[in-house]
C-alpha positions in Angstrom: 161.4 165.7 123.9 158.8 168.4 122.9 155.3 168.2 123.0 154.8 167.9 119.2 157.5 165.3 119.2 155.4 163.2 122.0 152.0 163.9 119.9 153.7 162.4 116.8 154.9 159.3 118.4 151.9 158.8 120.1 150.0 158.8 117.1 153.1 156.8 114.9 152.4 154.0 117.7 148.7 154.3 117.3 149.0 153.8 113.8 151.7 150.8 113.8 149.5 149.2 116.3 146.7 149.3 114.0 148.4 147.8 110.9 149.3 144.8 112.9 145.3 144.3 114.1 144.7 145.1 110.4 147.4 142.4 108.9 145.9 139.9 111.7 142.4 140.6 110.9 142.8 140.0 107.1 145.8 137.5 106.5 143.3 134.7 105.9 141.5 136.9 103.0 144.8 138.2 101.8 146.3 134.6 101.5 143.1 133.2 99.6 142.3 130.8 102.7 139.2 132.7 103.2 137.1 134.5 101.3 133.3 135.1 99.8 132.5 134.7 96.4 129.3 137.0 95.7 127.2 135.9 92.3 124.7 138.0 90.6 122.5 136.2 88.1 119.4 135.3 86.5 116.8 132.9 88.0 117.7 129.9 85.6 121.0 130.2 86.4 120.4 130.2 90.2 118.5 126.9 89.7 120.0 125.4 87.2 123.7 126.1 87.1 124.4 126.5 90.7 123.4 123.1 91.3 126.2 121.8 89.7 128.9 123.5 91.6 130.2 120.1 93.4 129.4 119.9 96.8 133.1 118.6 97.5 134.3 122.2 96.7 132.5 123.3 99.7 133.8 120.5 101.8 137.2 121.2 100.6 136.9 124.9 101.3 135.1 125.5 104.6 136.2 129.2 104.8 134.6 129.8 101.3 131.3 131.1 100.9 129.1 131.9 98.3 126.5 134.9 98.3 124.2 134.0 95.2 121.4 136.5 94.5 118.8 137.2 91.8 119.1 139.9 89.2 116.1 141.2 88.1 115.5 142.0 84.9 
C-alpha cells in the first residue's frame, strides 16, 4: 500500500469510528426518547400557563427537560 493509501485508510477509519460514537451519543435524541423543550415566553405565560402542564407528563417522560425563559418586551 502506498503512503497516500495508508493515510486515506487511517482517516477513513477515524471517520467511521466517530460516526459510530455520534450515533450512540445522539440515538436517544433521534428516537425521541430524550430531549429538551426550550420556551421563550412573556411573564404571564410563565406564571400562568406553564403551571398547567400536568406533572404526569414529566413523570412519564423523565428524559424530557423544559428550559423556560422570560422574553423581555
